[in-house]
C-alpha positions as CSV (number, residue, x, y, z in Angstrom):
1,M,46.5,107.5,115.6
2,F,47.9,105.5,112.6
3,P,47.5,106.9,109.1
4,Q,46.9,104.7,106.1
5,A,49.8,103.2,104.1
6,C,51.8,105.8,102.1
7,D,51.8,105.9,98.4
8,L,55.5,105.5,97.4
9,S,55.0,105.2,93.6
10,A,55.7,108.9,93.1
11,R,58.9,109.0,95.2
12,T,61.2,106.5,93.2
13,D,61.4,105.0,89.8
14,N,64.5,102.8,89.3
15,A,64.6,99.0,89.5
16,D,65.9,98.9,93.1
17,D,63.2,101.2,94.4
18,Q,60.5,99.2,92.6
19,L,61.7,96.2,94.5
20,A,61.6,98.1,97.7
21,R,58.1,99.5,96.9
22,K,56.9,96.0,96.3
23,I,58.0,94.8,99.6
24,L,57.9,97.8,101.8
25,C,54.3,98.8,102.9
26,L,53.2,100.3,106.1
27,L,51.5,97.8,108.3
28,L,47.8,98.7,109.0
29,D,45.7,98.1,111.9
30,V,48.6,98.2,114.4
31,Q,47.2,99.4,117.6
32,P,49.2,100.4,120.8
33,I,47.4,99.0,123.8
34,G,49.5,100.3,126.8
35,E,52.1,102.6,128.2
36,S,55.7,102.6,126.7
37,R,58.6,100.9,128.3
38,H,62.3,101.5,127.9
39,T,64.4,98.9,126.2
40,T,67.5,97.6,127.8
41,D,69.6,100.2,126.0
42,D,67.5,102.8,127.8
43,Y,67.0,105.2,124.9
44,T,64.3,103.7,122.8
45,D,60.6,103.7,123.6
46,V,58.7,100.4,123.0
47,Y,54.9,100.3,123.1
48,P,52.9,97.0,123.4
49,G,50.4,96.6,120.6
50,V,48.3,94.3,118.5
51,Y,48.6,93.4,114.9
52,E,46.3,91.0,113.2
53,G,45.2,89.7,116.5
54,L,48.8,88.9,117.7
55,P,50.6,90.8,120.4
56,V,53.5,92.9,119.0
57,D,56.1,95.4,120.0
58,L,56.3,98.8,118.6
59,K,59.7,100.2,118.7
60,V,59.8,103.9,118.1
61,M,62.7,105.2,116.0
62,Q,63.2,108.6,117.7
63,G,63.5,111.6,115.5
64,Y,62.1,109.9,112.3
65,G,58.8,110.8,110.7
66,A,57.2,109.7,107.5
67,Q,60.0,111.5,105.5
68,I,62.3,108.6,106.4
69,L,60.5,106.7,103.8
70,D,62.4,108.8,101.2
71,S,65.6,107.1,102.3
72,R,66.5,104.4,99.9
73,P,68.9,102.6,102.3
74,F,66.1,102.5,104.8
75,R,63.6,101.0,102.3
76,K,66.3,98.4,101.3
77,D,67.0,97.4,104.9
78,V,63.3,97.1,105.5
79,A,63.0,94.9,102.4
80,L,65.8,92.7,103.3
81,W,64.7,92.2,106.9
82,R,61.0,91.5,106.0
83,T,62.1,88.9,103.4
84,L,64.7,87.3,105.6
85,P,63.9,83.5,105.8
86,P,62.7,82.5,109.2
87,S,65.2,81.3,111.8
88,E,64.9,80.4,115.5
89,A,68.1,82.3,116.1
90,V,66.7,85.7,114.7
91,H,63.7,87.5,116.2
92,P,61.2,88.1,113.4
93,F,60.7,91.6,111.9
94,L,57.2,92.2,110.6
95,G,57.5,95.7,109.1
96,V,57.1,99.4,109.9
97,S,54.2,101.6,110.8
98,L,53.6,105.2,111.9
99,V,52.6,106.3,115.3
100,T,51.8,109.7,116.8
101,V,53.6,110.5,120.1
102,Y,53.0,113.8,121.7
103,Q,51.5,115.2,118.5
104,R,54.5,114.1,116.5
105,T,54.5,111.3,113.9
106,H,57.3,108.7,114.2
107,I,58.3,105.6,112.3
108,C,58.1,102.4,114.5
109,L,59.4,99.0,113.9
110,I,57.0,96.2,114.4
111,S,58.0,92.7,115.7
112,P,56.3,89.9,117.7
113,K,56.1,90.7,121.4
114,V,59.4,89.8,123.1
115,E,58.9,86.9,125.6
116,G,61.6,86.0,128.0
117,E,64.7,88.1,129.0
118,T,67.9,89.3,127.5
119,L,70.7,87.0,127.6
120,A,72.9,89.3,129.6
121,Q,70.1,89.6,132.3
122,H,69.6,85.8,132.4
123,V,73.4,85.2,132.8
124,R,73.6,87.8,135.7
125,T,70.8,86.0,137.4
126,L,72.2,82.6,136.8
127,M,75.6,83.4,138.2
128,R,74.4,85.4,141.1
129,G,76.0,83.9,144.2
130,S,78.1,81.5,142.2
131,E,81.9,81.5,142.2
132,P,84.3,80.1,139.5
133,P,84.9,77.5,138.4
134,Y,81.6,77.0,136.7
135,D,82.5,74.2,134.3
136,F,80.0,71.5,135.0
137,E,77.1,73.8,136.0
138,I,77.2,76.7,133.7
139,V,79.9,76.6,131.1
140,P,78.1,74.0,128.8
141,L,75.0,76.3,128.9
142,I,76.9,79.4,127.9
143,I,78.8,77.7,125.1
144,G,75.4,76.5,123.8
145,W,74.2,80.1,123.8
146,V,77.4,81.4,122.2
147,H,76.8,78.8,119.6
148,G,73.2,79.9,119.1
149,I,74.4,83.6,118.6
150,A,76.8,82.5,116.0
151,H,74.1,80.6,114.1
152,G,71.9,83.8,114.2
153,L,74.8,85.9,112.8
154,L,75.5,83.3,110.2
155,H,71.9,83.4,109.1
156,L,72.0,87.1,108.7
157,H,75.3,87.2,106.9
158,S,74.2,84.5,104.5
159,N,71.3,86.7,103.5
160,D,73.6,89.8,103.1
161,L,72.4,91.4,106.4
162,V,74.8,93.0,108.9
163,L,73.4,93.0,112.5
164,G,75.4,96.1,113.4
165,R,74.7,96.2,117.2
166,L,75.4,93.0,119.1
167,C,75.8,92.7,122.9
168,G,74.2,90.6,125.6
169,N,71.3,93.0,125.8
170,T,70.4,92.6,122.1
171,V,70.1,88.8,122.4
172,L,66.9,87.3,123.6
173,L,66.6,84.1,125.6
174,S,63.1,82.8,124.9
175,P,61.2,80.8,127.4
176,N,61.8,77.7,125.5
177,G,65.5,78.3,125.8
178,H,66.2,79.5,122.2
179,I,68.6,82.3,121.3
180,Q,67.2,85.1,119.2
181,L,69.0,88.1,117.9
182,L,67.2,91.5,118.2
183,G,68.6,93.7,115.6
184,F,67.0,96.0,113.0
185,G,67.3,99.7,113.4
186,S,71.1,100.2,114.4
187,K,71.9,102.7,111.6
188,V,71.2,106.5,111.3
189,Y,69.6,107.4,108.0
190,D,69.3,110.7,106.2
191,H,66.6,111.6,103.7
192,A,68.8,111.1,100.7
193,D,70.5,107.9,99.3
194,V,73.2,107.3,101.9
195,V,73.5,106.0,105.6
196,T,75.1,108.8,107.4
197,E,76.4,107.0,110.5
198,F,76.2,104.1,112.9
199,T,74.1,104.9,116.0
200,S,76.1,106.6,118.6
201,K,74.1,104.9,121.3
202,S,75.8,101.5,120.7
203,D,77.9,100.2,123.5
204,V,81.5,101.2,122.7
205,A,82.8,98.1,124.4
206,F,81.5,96.0,121.5
207,L,82.6,98.2,118.6
208,A,85.3,97.2,116.2
209,P,88.3,99.7,115.9
210,E,87.1,100.7,112.3
211,L,83.8,101.9,113.7
212,L,85.5,104.2,116.2
213,D,86.5,107.8,115.8
214,D,88.5,109.3,118.7
215,S,87.5,112.9,117.6
216,S,83.7,112.4,117.7
217,E,80.8,110.2,118.6
218,K,80.4,109.4,114.9
219,S,81.8,106.2,113.5
220,V,84.4,106.3,110.7
221,E,82.9,103.3,108.9
222,L,79.5,101.5,108.8
223,P,79.0,98.1,110.4
224,S,80.1,95.1,108.3
225,F,80.3,91.4,108.6
226,A,83.8,91.8,110.0
227,S,82.6,94.3,112.7
228,D,79.8,91.8,113.7
229,V,82.6,89.2,114.2
230,W,84.5,91.6,116.5
231,A,81.4,92.2,118.5
232,F,80.8,88.4,118.7
233,G,84.1,87.9,120.3
234,C,83.2,90.6,122.9
235,V,80.0,88.9,123.7
236,C,81.9,85.7,124.4
237,V,83.8,87.5,127.1
238,E,80.6,89.3,128.4
239,L,78.8,86.1,128.9
240,F,81.7,84.5,130.8
241,N,82.1,87.7,132.7
242,E,78.8,87.0,134.5
243,G,76.9,89.1,132.0
244,N,78.8,92.3,132.7
245,S,80.4,94.6,130.1
246,P,83.6,93.2,128.9
247,Y,85.6,96.2,130.2
248,N,83.6,96.4,133.4
249,D,84.0,99.9,134.8
250,V,86.3,101.3,132.1
251,G,84.9,104.5,130.6
252,D,84.2,104.9,126.9
253,I,87.2,107.1,126.2
254,D,89.6,104.7,127.7
255,I,87.9,101.8,125.8
256,K,88.3,103.6,122.6
257,R,92.0,104.2,123.3
258,R,92.6,100.6,124.2
259,V,90.8,99.3,121.1
260,K,92.6,101.7,118.8
261,Q,96.0,100.6,120.3
262,G,95.2,97.0,119.6
263,C,94.8,96.0,123.3
264,H,92.7,92.9,123.7
265,L,89.9,92.5,126.1
266,P,90.8,91.1,129.6
267,H,91.0,87.4,129.7
268,T,88.0,86.2,131.9
269,M,89.6,83.2,133.7
270,T,86.3,81.3,133.7
271,I,86.2,81.2,129.9
272,P,87.3,77.9,128.3
273,D,90.6,78.0,126.4
274,D,89.1,77.1,123.1
275,I,86.4,79.8,123.4
276,W,89.1,82.4,124.4
277,A,91.1,81.4,121.3
278,I,88.1,82.0,119.1
279,A,87.4,85.4,120.7
280,E,91.0,86.5,120.2
281,R,90.8,85.7,116.5
282,C,87.7,87.9,116.3
283,W,89.7,90.9,117.5
284,D,92.2,91.0,114.6
285,M,92.9,94.6,114.0
286,S,92.6,93.9,110.3
287,A,88.9,93.3,109.4
288,K,90.0,91.2,106.4
289,R,91.7,88.7,108.6
290,R,88.8,88.0,111.0
291,P,87.2,84.6,110.5
292,S,83.8,84.3,108.9
293,M,80.8,83.3,110.9
294,R,80.7,80.0,108.9
295,V,84.2,79.2,110.2
296,L,83.2,80.2,113.8
297,V,80.1,78.1,113.8
298,D,82.0,75.1,112.7
299,E,84.6,75.7,115.5
300,L,82.0,76.3,118.1
301,T,80.1,73.1,117.2
302,E,83.3,71.2,118.1
303,A,83.7,73.1,121.3
304,Q,80.1,72.4,122.3
305,K,80.6,68.7,121.7
306,R,83.8,68.8,123.9
307,S,82.0,70.7,126.7
308,R,79.2,68.2,126.8
309,G,81.3,65.1,126.0
310,F,83.7,65.8,128.9
311,L,81.1,65.0,131.5
312,T,79.1,62.5,129.5
313,S,82.2,60.4,128.7
314,V,83.0,60.1,132.5
315,L,79.5,59.1,133.5
316,T,79.0,56.8,130.6
317,S,82.1,54.8,131.7
318,L,80.6,54.3,135.1
319,A,77.8,52.3,133.6
320,S,80.2,49.2,133.2
321,I,81.2,49.3,136.8
322,P,79.6,46.5,138.9
323,S,77.8,47.8,142.0
324,N,77.6,46.0,145.4
325,N,74.1,47.1,146.1
326,A,70.9,48.3,144.4
327,D,71.1,51.7,145.9
328,R,74.4,52.4,144.3
329,Q,73.1,51.1,141.0
330,G,70.1,53.4,141.2
331,V,72.3,56.4,141.8
332,L,74.5,55.6,138.8
333,E,71.6,55.0,136.6
334,E,70.1,58.5,137.5
335,V,73.4,60.2,137.0
336,L,73.8,58.6,133.5
337,L,70.3,59.5,132.5
338,L,70.9,63.1,133.6
339,A,74.2,63.2,131.7
340,R,72.5,61.8,128.5
341,N,69.8,64.5,128.7
342,R,72.5,67.1,129.4
343,N,70.7,68.3,132.5
344,L,74.1,69.0,134.1
345,R,72.7,71.2,136.9
346,E,70.3,68.4,138.1
347,I,73.2,66.1,138.9
348,L,73.4,68.0,142.2
349,E,69.7,67.8,142.8
350,F,68.6,64.3,142.3
351,K,67.9,61.6,144.9
352,D,65.6,63.7,147.0
353,S,67.9,66.7,146.6
354,N,70.7,64.7,148.3
355,A,73.7,65.7,146.3
356,Q,75.9,64.4,149.1
357,H,74.8,60.9,148.6
358,A,75.7,60.8,144.9
359,F,79.0,62.6,145.6
360,D,79.9,60.0,148.2
361,I,79.3,57.1,145.8
362,L,81.3,58.7,143.0
363,H,84.1,59.4,145.4
364,E,84.0,55.8,146.7
365,I,84.3,54.5,143.2
366,L,87.4,56.5,142.6
367,L,89.0,55.3,145.8
368,D,88.2,51.7,144.9
369,C,90.1,52.1,141.6
370,Y,93.4,52.1,143.7
371,S,92.3,49.2,145.9
372,G,92.0,47.0,142.8
373,R,88.3,46.6,143.0
374,Y,87.5,48.6,139.9
375,N,89.7,49.0,136.9
376,L,89.1,52.3,135.3
377,P,91.4,53.6,132.6
378,M,93.7,56.4,133.6
379,G,91.9,59.0,131.4
380,T,88.6,58.1,133.1
381,R,90.1,58.3,136.6
382,S,91.4,61.8,136.0
383,T,88.2,63.0,134.4
384,L,86.2,61.6,137.3
385,R,88.6,63.3,139.7
386,I,88.0,66.7,138.0
387,L,84.3,65.9,138.2
388,L,84.4,65.4,141.9
389,V,86.4,68.7,142.5
390,E,84.0,70.7,140.2
391,L,81.0,69.4,142.1
392,A,82.6,70.1,145.4
393,S,83.3,73.6,144.3
394,V,79.8,74.2,143.1
395,A,78.0,72.5,146.0
396,D,80.5,73.3,148.8
397,I,80.6,69.6,149.8
398,V,83.2,67.0,150.6
399,P,82.9,63.2,150.9
400,R,81.5,62.2,154.3
401,A,84.2,59.5,154.5
402,S,86.7,62.3,154.8
403,F,85.4,63.6,158.1
404,V,87.3,62.6,161.2
405,S,86.7,63.5,164.9
406,G,88.6,63.2,168.1
407,V,91.6,65.1,167.0
408,E,93.3,67.0,169.9
409,I,95.9,69.8,169.4
410,T,98.9,69.8,171.5
411,P,98.6,73.4,173.0
412,R,102.2,74.3,172.8
413,F,102.4,73.2,169.2
414,K,99.4,75.1,167.9
415,E,100.4,76.8,164.6
416,H,103.8,75.2,165.1
417,I,105.0,75.7,161.5
418,K,104.1,78.6,159.3
419,T,104.3,77.8,155.5
420,G,103.4,80.0,152.5
421,F,99.7,79.4,152.7
422,A,99.0,77.4,155.8
423,Y,99.8,76.7,159.5
424,I,100.8,73.3,160.6
425,S,100.0,72.3,164.2
426,I,100.8,69.0,166.0
427,G,98.1,67.0,167.7
428,T,97.0,63.5,168.4
429,L,94.2,61.2,166.9
430,Q,93.7,57.8,168.5
431,A,97.1,57.8,170.2
432,R,98.8,58.7,166.8
433,K,100.8,61.9,166.4
434,V,99.2,63.9,163.5
435,A,99.8,67.1,161.6
436,I,96.9,69.5,161.4
437,K,97.0,71.8,158.5
438,S,94.9,75.0,158.5
439,L,94.8,77.4,155.6
440,R,95.8,81.0,156.2
441,A,92.9,83.2,155.1
442,F,93.2,87.0,155.1
443,N,90.4,87.2,157.8
444,W,88.3,84.2,158.8
445,S,85.6,86.5,160.2
446,I,84.8,87.9,156.7
447,E,82.5,85.4,155.0
448,R,84.0,85.7,151.5
449,F,87.5,85.1,152.7
450,A,86.5,82.2,154.9
451,R,84.4,80.7,152.0
452,K,87.3,80.9,149.6
453,A,89.7,79.3,152.1
454,T,87.2,76.6,152.9
455,K,86.6,75.7,149.3
456,E,90.3,75.5,148.6
457,L,90.8,73.2,151.5
458,F,87.9,71.0,150.5
459,I,89.2,70.6,147.0
460,E,92.8,69.9,148.0
461,S,91.4,67.2,150.5
462,I,89.5,65.5,147.6
463,V,92.6,65.5,145.4
464,W,94.8,64.3,148.3
465,K,92.4,61.6,149.4
466,T,92.2,60.0,146.0
467,L,95.9,59.6,145.6
468,S,97.3,56.3,146.8
469,H,101.1,55.7,146.5
470,K,103.8,54.6,148.8
471,H,105.8,57.8,148.4
472,I,102.7,60.1,148.9
473,L,101.8,61.1,152.5
474,P,98.5,59.4,153.4
475,F,95.6,61.8,154.0
476,I,93.6,61.0,157.2
477,G,90.7,63.4,156.8
478,I,89.0,66.7,157.6
479,D,88.4,68.0,161.2
480,F,85.9,70.6,162.1
481,E,86.5,70.7,165.9
482,C,90.2,71.8,166.5
483,F,89.7,75.3,165.3
484,G,85.9,75.7,165.8
485,F,84.3,76.7,162.6
486,Q,87.5,76.5,160.6
487,P,88.1,73.2,158.8
488,T,91.6,71.6,158.9
489,M,93.3,68.7,157.2
490,V,94.8,65.9,159.1
491,S,97.7,63.7,158.2
492,L,100.4,61.6,160.0
493,W,103.1,63.6,161.6
494,M,106.5,62.8,160.2
495,E,109.1,63.1,163.0
496,N,112.0,63.2,160.6
497,G,110.7,66.4,159.1
498,T,111.5,67.7,155.7
499,A,113.9,66.1,153.2
500,R,116.4,69.0,153.4
501,K,116.4,68.9,157.2
502,Y,116.9,65.1,157.0
503,V,119.9,65.1,154.6
504,E,121.7,67.8,156.5
505,Q,122.6,65.2,159.1
506,A,124.8,63.5,156.5
507,K,126.6,66.6,155.2
508,G,130.3,66.1,154.7
509,Q,130.1,62.3,154.4
510,G,130.7,62.1,150.8
511,R,129.3,58.9,149.3
512,E,126.9,58.3,152.2
513,F,125.5,61.7,151.7
514,R,125.1,61.3,148.0
515,A,123.4,57.9,148.5
516,L,120.9,59.4,151.0
517,V,120.1,62.3,148.8
518,N,119.8,60.3,145.6
519,K,117.5,57.8,147.4
520,L,115.1,60.5,148.4
521,L,115.3,62.1,144.9
522,H,114.5,58.8,143.2
523,Q,111.6,58.1,145.5
524,T,110.3,61.6,144.9
525,A,110.6,61.0,141.1
526,L,108.4,57.8,141.6
527,A,105.7,60.0,143.4
528,V,105.8,62.7,140.6
529,E,105.6,59.8,137.9
530,F,102.5,58.5,139.7
531,L,100.9,62.0,139.8
532,H,101.7,62.6,136.1
533,G,100.2,59.3,135.3
534,E,97.0,60.5,136.9
535,D,97.2,63.8,134.9
536,I,98.1,65.9,137.9
537,A,100.7,68.6,138.2
538,H,101.9,69.0,141.8
539,G,102.8,72.7,141.3
540,D,104.9,73.2,144.3
541,L,107.6,70.6,144.2
542,R,110.4,71.5,146.8
543,G,112.3,70.2,149.7
544,G,109.7,71.7,152.2
545,N,107.0,69.5,150.7
546,I,108.9,66.2,150.8
547,L,108.8,64.6,154.2
548,V,110.7,61.6,155.5
549,D,108.8,58.7,157.1
550,P,110.0,56.6,160.0
551,E,111.8,54.2,157.6
552,G,113.7,57.0,156.0
553,N,111.7,57.1,152.8
554,A,110.4,60.2,151.0
555,V,106.7,61.0,151.0
556,L,105.3,63.9,148.9
557,T,102.8,66.2,150.5
558,D,100.9,69.5,150.0
559,F,98.6,69.6,147.0
560,G,97.3,73.1,147.7
561,I,98.3,74.5,144.3
562,A,98.1,71.3,142.2
563,V,96.5,71.4,138.7
564,L,94.3,68.6,137.4
565,Y,94.3,68.0,133.7
566,G,91.6,66.3,131.6
567,P,90.7,65.6,128.0
568,G,91.9,68.4,125.5
569,D,92.5,71.7,127.2
570,T,90.5,71.0,130.3
571,H,92.2,71.6,133.5
572,F,91.3,72.6,137.1
573,S,93.5,74.5,139.5
574,V,93.1,73.8,143.2
575,S,93.9,77.4,143.9
576,S,95.3,80.5,142.2
577,H,98.5,80.7,144.1
578,D,101.7,80.5,142.1
579,G,104.3,78.9,144.6
580,D,107.9,79.8,145.4
581,P,109.7,81.6,142.5
582,S,112.9,79.6,143.2
583,Y,111.1,76.5,141.8
584,I,108.9,78.1,139.1
585,S,109.9,77.3,135.6
586,P,110.7,80.2,133.2
587,E,107.8,79.6,130.9
588,R,105.5,80.1,134.0
589,L,107.3,83.3,135.1
590,N,107.7,84.7,131.5
591,P,105.2,83.0,129.3
592,A,105.2,85.8,126.7
593,S,108.6,84.7,125.6
594,Y,107.4,81.2,124.9
595,G,104.4,82.0,122.6
596,D,100.8,82.0,123.1
597,D,100.6,78.3,123.9
598,Y,102.1,79.2,127.3
599,L,100.3,82.5,127.7
600,E,97.6,83.2,130.3
601,R,96.7,86.8,130.9
602,K,95.5,88.0,134.3
603,Y,93.7,91.4,134.4
604,N,92.4,93.6,137.2
605,R,88.8,94.7,137.4
606,Y,89.6,97.9,135.3
607,G,90.7,95.8,132.4
608,N,94.4,96.6,132.8
609,L,96.9,93.8,132.4
610,E,98.4,92.8,135.8
611,R,100.6,90.0,134.8
612,L,101.1,87.1,132.4
613,R,101.2,83.6,133.9
614,T,100.5,80.0,133.2
615,P,99.2,77.3,135.7
616,P,101.6,74.6,136.8
617,S,102.1,71.8,134.3
618,L,103.8,68.5,134.1
619,R,106.8,70.1,132.4
620,S,107.0,72.8,135.1
621,D,107.0,70.0,137.8
622,I,110.2,68.6,136.1
623,Y,111.8,71.9,136.2
624,A,111.0,72.1,139.9
625,F,112.5,68.6,140.3
626,G,115.7,69.9,138.8
627,C,115.7,72.7,141.4
628,L,115.0,70.2,144.1
629,C,118.1,68.2,143.2
630,V,120.2,71.4,143.6
631,E,118.4,72.2,146.9
632,L,119.1,68.8,148.6
633,Y,122.7,68.7,147.5
634,A,123.3,72.3,148.5
635,C,121.2,72.1,151.7
636,E,119.7,75.4,150.8
637,E,117.3,76.9,148.2
638,P,118.4,76.7,144.6
639,Y,119.5,80.4,144.5
640,G,120.7,80.6,148.0
641,P,119.7,83.5,150.2
642,M,118.7,85.7,147.1
643,P,115.3,87.6,147.8
644,R,112.4,86.0,145.9
645,L,111.7,89.0,143.8
646,H,115.4,89.0,142.6
647,V,115.1,85.2,141.9
648,A,112.1,85.8,139.7
649,R,114.0,88.4,137.8
650,A,117.0,86.2,137.4
651,V,115.0,83.3,136.1
652,M,113.4,85.6,133.6
653,N,116.8,86.8,132.5
654,K,117.8,83.2,131.8
655,A,119.6,82.4,135.1
656,S,119.7,78.8,136.3
657,P,120.7,77.2,139.6
658,K,124.4,76.6,140.1
659,R,125.9,73.2,140.5
660,P,126.5,72.5,144.3
661,K,130.2,72.2,145.0
662,R,130.5,71.5,148.7
663,K,133.7,69.6,149.1
664,G,133.2,65.8,149.5
665,D,129.4,66.1,148.7
666,E,129.7,67.0,145.1
667,M,127.0,66.0,142.7
668,T,128.2,63.5,140.1
669,D,128.6,64.5,136.5
670,V,126.0,62.1,135.3
671,L,123.4,63.6,137.8
672,W,124.3,67.1,137.0
673,K,123.7,66.3,133.2
674,L,120.3,64.9,134.2
675,V,119.6,68.1,136.2
676,G,120.4,70.2,133.2
677,Q,118.0,68.2,131.2
678,C,115.2,68.9,133.8
679,L,116.1,72.6,133.7
680,E,116.0,72.9,129.9
681,R,114.5,76.3,129.1
682,D,115.1,76.8,125.3
683,D,113.3,73.8,123.8
684,L,110.8,72.7,126.3
685,S,110.2,69.5,124.3
686,K,113.7,68.4,125.3
687,R,112.8,68.7,129.0
688,L,112.7,65.2,130.5
689,T,109.5,63.5,131.6
690,A,108.9,62.0,135.0
691,K,109.1,58.6,133.4
692,Q,112.5,59.4,132.0
693,V,113.8,60.6,135.2
694,V,112.7,57.4,137.0
695,E,114.2,55.3,134.3
696,A,117.5,57.2,134.7
697,R,117.7,55.7,138.3
698,I,119.1,58.6,140.2
699,I,119.6,56.2,143.2
700,D,122.5,54.6,141.3
701,M,124.3,58.0,140.5
702,V,126.4,58.0,143.6
């Protein structure tokens, strides 16, 4: 049963308490109407109830009776929360009441009935069965939710309120899609005039270092605006970590140790770079240096615009493209409408749920850009290409125009060549000799390995198919018959083999050798210039990926670890492989020595740092090109027979490939100078661009 409101007039007499008495009154006529349920933190009982005809939740504050009303901090907190101006981003707090549970009287907090689910629960459901990257399907949604949380915290801080306990389970996603913070009641009160501690039940993974005490479960300090900011950064990681705790399975003791030592949270690879940068600033060990929520809201507003504008800008640009039939025009109009309404998920579901139909049309538009039929700006082409690979990754589809049939493997040449990540077989298609590339999965009989390998093959095929240049090997299509259920990529077989094998025939011929090598290098530079003009980093530039066609010209192949770059910091990696250390630039092998701009952290599932890396870039391609020059002149890898692990260590210790000095085939001084500019490691801005390499005309440096 519920008693009447308490008379507080005899308890306090100063001005602050008079204000508290005026605002704080026990709510009457609050009636529980059902059994209690546990909240997501699993230690607080919540009863359904009715107050003034409206459904409410009664959150029991365990261990507190009517005497808690003697606590001045408690009364002040109630006063502040009850007078908080309404906001969509904060779940309303109505007041307090008394409830008898098992013959004991407890204080309970009254708020409107919670509708919907916690944000952590929703994200886990949303991402179930999905695999990264999520950019076009989920990332804009999460950024919007993060933005909503920031608005809620800003509203509280602007009204002198600290939330104190923030994680994905204390954020509500209402049925209408609004974010609401659930918060009052995170402090521990005594019966005097102080708050004795912060609740020990809070998730340690979200606590700032100043709130932790290694010697006990009690906090050293009370929550503050700065500790809310720290927790906000952790929530950013939680949401991009599929709604799981930022540290996954790491225990509380280890979490405390890591936080106290200044170790940042693991970098969730699905989190956008700009959101990650915001989160890292929230984790400054000095509470005074952490940004305010006002600053964070402004930065997140810009991030949200970028996440939405990235897709919208591409699709909007398609509106000006003429279409050759009403069907195509209809598809484009629907895609544009969905983009304007920001219903990104539905892009894969319109046209009678035929995502394949829309995908084929967008793919055909990109191909027609290279045939001269359409004239899209380079930035739009690169963005459209990223859109295609993102949609392919989400929906596990490829353009139907990429499918081929009738490929036959020559039995004795099955798995003829073994590369780092693939097997190359020889076969025929319509009387033409073809190369058949199958990816090496750990075990194709295990679904998750097969799915990952298939997805990487699909994405590589889309990238490869949309590249049209005389020095890039033409891609024929995808075959599903040669290896049964396993898809393969089909291209023309180059009888002359790789560039290194081809130039070996001219070793010792002096000027003729140099002319041959320089011709292949110049043609390769033309292909790289084309790729970079399309905002694509090849990522694996070396002699084994440059073939020689029947006319003796270089053609670039293998886009299995390429990286597609888009507006701002947007990029998409075809796969997570790194490539051959002999050709990897020092800023990729040792990014920590080049500053945070080159730093990408990779953590294991326990939150421990495994390594630092950066994805391939346009600059790292030029470094690899310098190594390629050395390889073709030396007719061996840039560091000779040195084991790969030793090569990586040597590069990190500032080693560089040595100038080839085979008698009669020496590299000219002018070319060696150009190679040095490609291998520049101290000031990366001085490293040449692909355009500068082409303009230098290696072909004339004989």
